[in-house]
C-alpha positions in Angstrom: -6.6 11.7 17.9 -9.6 11.5 20.3 -8.9 12.0 24.0 -8.3 8.8 26.0 -11.4 7.4 27.7 -12.2 7.2 31.4 -15.0 4.5 31.8 -17.1 4.4 34.9 -19.6 1.6 35.6 -22.2 1.5 38.3 -25.8 0.1 38.3 -27.0 2.9 40.7 -28.0 5.8 38.5 -27.6 8.3 41.4 -24.1 7.2 42.2 -23.2 7.0 38.5 -24.2 10.6 38.0 -22.0 11.7 40.9 -19.0 9.7 39.6 -19.4 11.2 36.1 -19.8 14.7 37.5 -16.6 14.5 39.6 -14.6 12.9 36.7 -15.7 15.5 34.2 -15.0 18.4 36.6 -11.4 17.3 37.1 -10.5 15.4 33.9 -13.0 16.5 31.2 -10.5 18.7 29.4 -8.0 15.9 28.9 -10.1 12.7 28.8 -13.4 11.6 27.4 -15.7 10.3 30.2 -17.9 7.4 29.4 -20.5 5.9 31.8 -22.7 2.8 31.8 -25.1 1.1 34.2 -24.6 -2.3 32.5 -21.4 -4.3 32.3 -22.5 -6.1 29.2 -23.4 -2.9 27.5 -20.1 -1.4 28.5 -18.2 -4.3 27.0 -20.0 -3.8 23.7 -19.2 -0.1 23.8 -15.5 -0.9 24.5 -15.4 -3.0 21.3 -16.5 0.0 19.3 -13.8 2.1 21.1 -11.3 -0.5 20.1 -12.4 -0.5 16.5 -12.1 3.3 16.4 -8.6 2.8 17.8 -9.2 5.1 20.7 -7.3 4.6 24.0 -8.8 3.7 27.4 -6.8 5.2 30.3 -8.9 4.1 33.3 -11.7 1.8 34.4 -13.6 2.9 37.5 -16.0 0.0 38.2 -18.4 -0.8 41.0 -18.0 -4.4 42.4 -21.6 -5.1 43.0 -23.3 -5.4 39.6 -26.4 -7.5 38.7 -25.3 -8.9 35.3 -21.6 -9.2 35.8 -19.5 -8.4 38.9 -16.9 -5.6 38.7 -14.0 -8.0 38.9 -15.4 -10.2 36.1 -15.9 -7.1 34.0 -12.4 -5.9 34.5 -11.0 -9.3 33.6 -12.9 -9.2 30.2 -12.2 -5.5 29.6 -8.5 -6.0 30.1 -8.5 -8.3 27.1 -9.4 -5.3 25.0 -7.3 -2.7 26.8 -4.6 -4.4 28.8 -2.7 -1.2 29.6 -5.7 0.7 31.2 -5.6 1.4 34.9 -8.1 -0.5 37.0 -9.9 0.8 40.0 -12.7 -1.0 41.9 -15.4 0.8 43.8 -16.4 -1.1 46.9 -18.5 -0.8 50.0 -16.7 -1.3 53.4 -18.1 -4.9 53.5 -16.4 -5.8 50.2 -12.9 -4.7 51.1 -11.7 -8.4 51.4 -13.0 -9.1 47.9 -11.3 -6.0 46.6 -7.9 -7.0 48.1 -8.2 -10.5 46.6 -9.0 -8.8 43.2 -5.6 -7.2 43.3 -4.1 -10.6 42.6 -6.9 -12.1 40.5 -7.9 -9.1 38.3 -4.6 -7.2 38.7 -6.5 -4.1 39.9 -4.4 -1.1 40.6 -6.5 0.3 43.5 -9.8 0.1 45.2 -11.9 3.0 46.5 -14.5 3.0 49.3 -17.8 4.6 48.7 -18.5 7.4 49.4 -15.3 9.4 48.6 -16.3 12.9 49.6 -14.6 15.2 49.4 -13.2 14.1 45.9 -10.2 16.4 46.0 -8.9 14.5 49.0 -10.2 10.9 48.5 -10.6 10.5 44.8 -8.5 12.9 42.7 -5.1 12.2 44.3 -5.5 8.4 43.7 -6.6 8.9 40.1 -3.9 11.5 39.5 -1.2 9.1 40.4 -2.7 6.3 38.2 -3.3 8.6 35.2 0.2 10.1 35.4 1.6 6.6 35.4 -0.5 5.6 32.4 0.5 8.7 30.5 4.2 8.1 31.1 4.0 4.6 29.7 1.3 4.7 27.1 2.1 4.3 23.4 -0.3 5.9 21.0 -1.9 3.3 18.8 -1.0 3.1 15.1 -3.4 5.4 13.2 -3.2 4.0 9.7 -5.0 1.0 8.2 -4.6 -2.5 9.7 -4.7 -5.6 7.6 -5.3 -9.0 9.1 -4.2 -12.0 7.1 -1.6 -14.8 6.9 1.9 -14.1 5.7 1.6 -16.2 2.5 -1.7 -14.7 1.2 -1.4 -13.4 -2.3 -4.3 -11.0 -1.6 -2.4 -9.6 1.4 0.6 -8.9 -0.8 -1.6 -7.2 -3.4 -3.1 -4.9 -0.8 0.2 -4.1 0.9 1.8 -3.3 -2.4 -1.1 -1.1 -3.4 -1.1 0.9 -0.1 2.7 1.2 -0.1 2.8 2.6 -3.6 0.1 5.0 -2.8 2.0 6.2 0.3 -0.8 5.0 2.7 0.6 3.9 6.1 -0.6 0.5 7.3 0.0 -2.2 9.9 -0.1 -5.9 9.1 -1.3 -8.4 11.8 -0.4 -12.0 11.1 -3.3 -14.2 11.8 -1.0 -17.1 12.4 1.3 -15.4 14.9 -0.5 -12.5 16.7 -3.3 -12.8 19.2 -4.5 -9.3 18.3 -5.3 -10.5 14.8 -7.7 -13.1 16.2 -9.3 -10.4 18.4 -10.1 -8.3 15.3 -11.6 -11.2 13.4 -13.8 -12.0 16.5 -14.9 -8.4 16.9 -15.8 -7.9 13.3 -17.3 -11.4 13.1 -15.4 -11.9 9.8 -13.8 -15.2 10.8 -10.3 -16.5 10.0 -11.6 -18.0 6.7 -12.7 -14.6 5.3 -9.4 -12.8 5.0 -7.8 -10.4 4.4 -9.7 -8.1 6.8 -8.9 -4.4 6.3 -9.7 -2.1 9.3 -10.0 1.7 8.8 -9.3 4.6 11.2 -13.0 5.4 11.6 -13.8 1.9 12.9 -15.2 0.5 9.7 -13.8 -2.5 7.9 -13.8 -4.4 4.6 -13.5 -8.1 4.1 -11.5 -9.4 1.1 -11.7 -5.9 -0.6 -10.5 -5.0 -4.0 -8.0 -2.2 -4.5 -10.8 0.0 -5.9 -12.9 -0.5 -2.8 -10.0 0.4 -0.5 -9.3 3.5 -2.7 -12.8 4.7 -2.5 -12.9 4.2 1.3 -9.6 6.2 1.6 -11.0 9.0 -0.5 -8.7 8.4 -3.5 -10.3 9.6 -6.7 -11.5 6.9 -9.1 -14.1 8.8 -11.1 -13.6 11.8 -13.4 -14.9 15.1 -12.2 -15.5 16.6 -15.6 -17.1 15.3 -18.8 -14.3 16.6 -21.1 -10.6 17.2 -21.0 -8.0 18.7 -23.3 -5.6 16.0 -22.5 -6.1 12.5 -21.1 -3.0 10.6 -20.0 -3.1 6.8 -19.5 -0.3 5.7 -17.2 1.3 7.5 -14.3 4.9 6.4 -14.6 7.7 9.0 -15.1 6.5 9.7 -18.7 2.9 10.2 -17.8 3.6 12.3 -14.7 6.0 14.5 -16.7 3.4 15.0 -19.4 0.7 15.8 -16.8 2.9 18.4 -15.1 3.8 20.1 -18.4 0.3 19.9 -19.8 -1.5 21.3 -16.8 1.2 24.0 -16.2 0.6 25.2 -19.8 -3.2 25.5 -19.4 -4.5 22.1 -20.6 -7.3 20.6 -18.7 -5.5 17.3 -17.8 -6.6 14.0 -16.4 -4.1 11.3 -15.5 -5.4 7.7 -15.3 -3.4 5.0 -13.5 -4.3 1.3 -13.2 -2.3 0.7 -10.0 -0.4 3.5 -8.3 1.5 6.6 -9.5 5.2 6.0 -10.2 4.8 3.0 -12.5 7.6 0.4 -12.5 10.1 3.2 -11.5 8.1 3.8 -8.4 9.1 0.3 -7.1 12.8 1.1 -7.3 14.5 1.0 -3.9 17.2 3.5 -5.0 17.8 5.5 -8.1 21.3 7.0 -8.0 21.9 8.2 -11.6 18.9 10.5 -11.9 20.1 14.1 -12.7 19.9 16.5 -9.9 19.9 14.0 -7.0 23.6 13.4 -6.2 22.8 11.1 -3.2 20.0 9.3 -5.1 16.4 8.9 -4.2 13.9 6.1 -4.0 11.3 5.5 -6.8 8.6 6.1 -4.3 10.0 9.4 -3.3 10.3 10.5 -7.0 6.7 9.5 -7.6 5.5 11.3 -4.5 7.3 14.5 -5.6 5.9 14.3 -9.1 2.3 13.6 -7.9 2.5 16.6 -5.6 3.8 18.8 -8.4 1.0 17.6 -10.8 -1.7 18.2 -8.3 -0.3 21.7 -7.6 -1.0 22.5 -11.3 -4.5 21.1 -11.1 -4.0 17.7 -12.7 -6.9 15.3 -11.9 -5.5 11.9 -11.0 -7.7 8.8 -11.1 -6.2 5.8 -9.3 -6.7 3.0 -9.2 -8.6 3.1 -12.5 -8.0 1.2 -15.7 -8.6 2.2 -19.3 -10.0 -0.8 -21.2 -10.6 0.7 -24.6 -10.6 3.8 -26.7 -12.6 4.9 -29.7 -12.3 7.8 -32.1 -15.2 10.2 -32.9 -13.4 13.2 -34.4 -12.5 15.5 -33.0 -12.8 13.5 -29.8 -11.0 10.5 -28.3 -13.3 8.6 -25.9 -11.7 6.4 -23.2 -13.7 3.6 -21.7 -12.9 2.8 -18.1 -13.1 -0.5 -16.2 -16.2 0.6 -14.3 -18.0 1.3 -17.5 -17.7 5.1 -17.4 -16.1 7.2 -20.2 -13.7 10.1 -20.4 -13.8 12.3 -23.4 -10.8 14.3 -24.6 -9.3 16.1 -27.6 -5.8 14.5 -27.3 -4.6 11.4 -25.6 -1.2 10.3 -24.4 -0.4 6.6 -23.8 2.3 6.1 -21.2 1.5 2.7 -19.7 5.0 1.5 -19.5 6.0 -2.1 -19.3 5.6 -4.9 -16.8 7.9 -7.7 -15.8 7.4 -11.1 -17.4 6.6 -14.2 -15.4 8.8 -17.3 -15.4 7.3 -19.8 -17.7 7.6 -22.9 -15.5 4.9 -25.2 -14.1 3.2 -24.3 -10.8 4.6 -20.9 -10.5 1.3 -19.1 -11.0 0.0 -20.6 -7.7 2.9 -19.2 -5.8 2.7 -15.6 -7.1 2.3 -13.4 -4.0 3.1 -16.4 -1.7 6.9 -16.3 -1.9 7.3 -15.6 -5.6 7.1 -11.9 -6.4 7.2 -10.2 -9.8 9.3 -7.1 -9.3 11.2 -5.9 -6.4 8.2 -6.0 -4.0 9.8 -3.6 -1.4 6.8 -4.3 0.9 8.3 -7.8 1.5 11.7 -6.5 2.7 11.0 -7.3 6.3 10.1 -10.9 5.3 13.6 -11.2 4.1 15.1 -10.7 7.5 17.8 -13.3 8.1 16.6 -15.3 5.1 18.4 -16.6 2.0 16.6 -15.2 -1.0 16.9 -15.4 -4.8 16.6 -12.7 -7.4 16.2 -13.6 -11.1 17.4 -11.0 -13.5 20.5 -8.9 -14.4 19.2 -5.4 -15.3 19.3 -2.3 -13.2 16.0 -3.1 -11.4 17.4 -6.5 -10.2 20.6 -4.8 -9.1 18.8 -2.1 -7.1 16.6 -4.8 -5.5 19.6 -6.9 -4.6 21.5 -4.0 -2.9 18.4 -3.0 -1.0 17.3 -6.5 0.1 20.8 -7.4 1.2 20.3 -5.0 4.1 17.7 -7.5 5.5 18.5 -10.9 4.1 21.4 -13.1 5.3 22.2 -14.0 1.7 21.1 -12.6 -1.7 21.8 -14.8 -4.7 21.3 -13.3 -8.1 20.6 -15.7 -11.0 21.7 -14.3 -14.4 21.3 -16.1 -17.7 24.2 -14.4 -19.3 27.9 -14.6 -18.6 28.1 -11.2 -16.6 26.1 -8.2 -15.4 28.0 -5.8 -17.7 25.7 -6.3 -20.7 22.5 -5.0 -18.9 23.5 -3.2 -15.7 24.9 0.2 -14.9 28.5 0.2 -13.7 27.7 1.9 -10.4 25.4 -0.9 -9.5 27.9 -3.6 -10.5 30.4 -2.0 -8.2 27.9 -1.8 -5.3 27.0 -5.5 -5.7 30.7 -6.5 -5.8 31.3 -4.5 -2.6 28.3 -6.1 -0.7 29.5 -9.2 1.1 26.2 -11.0 1.3 25.3 -10.7 -2.5 26.4 -13.6 -4.7 26.0 -13.5 -8.5 25.6 -16.8 -10.3 25.9 -16.5 -14.1 24.5 -19.0 -16.7 21.8 -19.8 -14.2 18.0 -19.9 -14.3 15.1 -21.3 -12.3 13.9 -24.7 -13.7 11.3 -25.5 -11.1 9.6 -24.1 -8.0 8.3 -26.2 -5.1 5.6 -25.7 -2.5 1.8 -25.8 -2.2 0.6 -22.9 0.0 3.9 -21.0 -0.2 7.3 -21.3 -1.9 9.5 -23.8 -0.1 12.3 -24.5 -2.6 13.6 -23.8 -6.1 15.5 -25.8 -8.6 18.4 -24.0 -10.3 19.7 -25.0 -13.7 23.3 -24.3 -14.9 23.3 -23.7 -18.6 27.0 -24.6 -19.0 27.1 -27.8 -17.1 23.5 -28.9 -17.4 23.5 -29.5 -13.6 20.2 -29.0 -11.7 20.2 -28.4 -7.9 17.3 -27.9 -5.6 17.8 -25.5 -2.7 15.4 -24.3 0.1 14.0 -20.8 0.1 10.8 -18.9 0.8 11.5 -15.9 -1.3 12.0 -15.5 -5.0 12.0 -12.1 -6.8 11.6 -12.2 -10.6 12.7 -9.3 -12.7 13.2 -10.6 -16.2 12.3 -9.1 -19.6 9.5 -6.7 -20.1 6.2 -6.6 -22.0 4.1 -3.5 -22.9 0.6 -3.2 -21.6 -1.1 -2.6 -24.9 -3.6 -5.5 -25.4 -6.5 -3.0 -24.9 -5.2 -1.1 -28.0 -5.5 -4.1 -30.4 -6.9 -2.9 -33.7 -6.7 0.8 -32.6 -3.1 1.8 -33.1 -0.2 0.2 -34.9 2.1 -1.9 -32.8 5.2 -4.0 -33.4 5.5 -7.8 -32.9 6.1 -7.4 -29.2 3.2 -5.0 -28.7 5.2 -1.8 -28.4 3.4 1.2 -30.1 4.8 2.6 -33.3 5.2 6.3 -33.6 6.5 9.0 -36.0 8.9 7.8 -38.6 8.9 4.2 -37.3 5.3 3.8 -38.7 6.6 4.0 -42.3 9.8 2.0 -41.5 7.7 -0.9 -40.2 5.4 -0.9 -43.3 2.3 0.5 -41.6 1.9 3.1 -44.3 -0.3 5.1 -41.9 -3.5 3.2 -42.8 -6.4 5.4 -42.1 -4.2 8.5 -41.8 -6.4 11.3 -43.2 -4.2 14.3 -42.5 -1.9 16.1 -45.0 1.0 16.2 -42.6 3.2 13.3 -41.4 2.7 12.0 -37.8 4.6 13.9 -35.2 7.6 12.4 -33.6 5.7 10.8 -30.7 2.3 10.4 -32.4 0.8 7.0 -33.1 -1.0 5.8 -36.3 -4.1 7.6 -35.0 -4.0 11.4 -35.1 -4.3 12.9 -31.6 -3.1 9.7 -29.8 0.5 10.2 -28.6 2.9 7.8 -26.9 5.7 8.4 -24.5 8.0 6.2 -22.3 8.8 2.5 -22.3 5.6 1.5 -24.1 6.8 3.3 -27.3 8.7 1.3 -29.9 12.4 2.2 -29.9 12.4 4.0 -26.6 15.3 4.1 -24.3 14.3 2.2 -21.1 15.5 4.8 -18.6 13.6 7.1 -16.2 15.2 10.2 -17.5 14.3 9.4 -21.1 10.7 8.7 -20.0 10.5 12.1 -18.3 11.9 13.7 -21.4 9.5 12.1 -23.8 6.5 13.0 -21.6 7.6 16.6 -21.6 8.3 16.7 -25.4 5.0 15.0 -26.2 3.1 18.0 -24.7 4.7 20.3 -27.3 3.4 18.1 -30.1 0.0 17.9 -28.4 -0.1 21.7 -28.4 0.6 21.7 -32.1 -2.1 19.1 -32.7 -4.7 21.1 -30.8 -3.8 24.4 -32.5 -4.7 22.9 -35.9 -8.0 21.3 -34.9 
């Protein structure tokens, strides 16, 4: 972080040079000395200092200035840096004005000109003020800042993207924090053009896409090489495992992820039944460890980047990306996983990201503080979310269509839910209607046994029901079942596909699709076990079949 700033202001060039000289001589090793002959110019410079998130420790300002008096300057400067110490430089005739400024501008001290010798008349005063400032200063947050309203779907999208990519950020609520309005004024973005994303270097973006943010952060979105031995689509547990094993065994590997490494598993608040972690770990932690391991072996990770199509030009598989570029490879692994389904009820699409969240949405945990919230779903992901969010919410109500949690949830989670006083499970229950215009205000709950419907107030609804594969972009390329899951190995014949277009003498490998050289692992595969450990296992095993495929090309 840059050294804190000492700003001195005087319209007399000779005096200003002397002030700067004395400040640099005594404080130059610890502080950055800025000077200006104009109050208006200095205010503009301070705005840039604010945007760069630097700190100002001291203002040393002459009272008699042509454009703006010293006291007026301090009053405006304090809006930018309220914690900075304030010293007014005055002539003997201005001492009464300086004393009055102690009350009006809250100045900390006034100094008479001249102050020779400085080690007696200048430095002791400034030393006391700077020591006091250092003891009470709080370094500013050094990550990204986002300015927007609480119920903005675009804000939720950005927060979720940053959190899942382990990028620290601070959210400033435009409806509740004065600092948020200061940022919109300084950047001239206006409250109507949000979200506003501010970067550590002082730059900003208005209503950015995830890709624009990623590029600004230095995340890699474009392939560095024209050709790879193995291209993996999807960076969930299966894709990450395949990347680690592929690259560690010498394959030039690229991993392409639409959102953030970790997939659906990366959003889990706590995974307690994953082998080797007896006290459990979060999905984000698992993803971070796997990404670090993959990069260590030289895996190139493109994120956020989406694959929109693939074509076969033997012996190559050519992937088309959302930005129009292409990636060429010999072998391809599809590990795109599954996504939660949305509730099929009127009006809910308008509230997605504004109180209604698909998935656990761990970034909204603080919004749950002292709130009564609802979770729809009865599988492990819903149980993990309930236990986690119960630490913040006053009450968590789980709505489950079936008659119990036992059919779809691990026993350890059922026991944790039973032991958590502020979690309530309602069986035979579903959401019939949502209410609210700009944000969720209430939900109507239907009881399947009694037929009763009841509307209750709430601002937060988390939906974790069902799952659908992300395979529309593969329509007409590989064989899929009725739900869109990709058929592999022996399931191709069992489902009557008969390997149309299959030109090889051998049968497809266990994890190979209906197109030679295109393999599948994890939840997106027909018949897979929807567990993190099985996804990791399939990703690892797939690499062995890929080696066999490459060896016979």
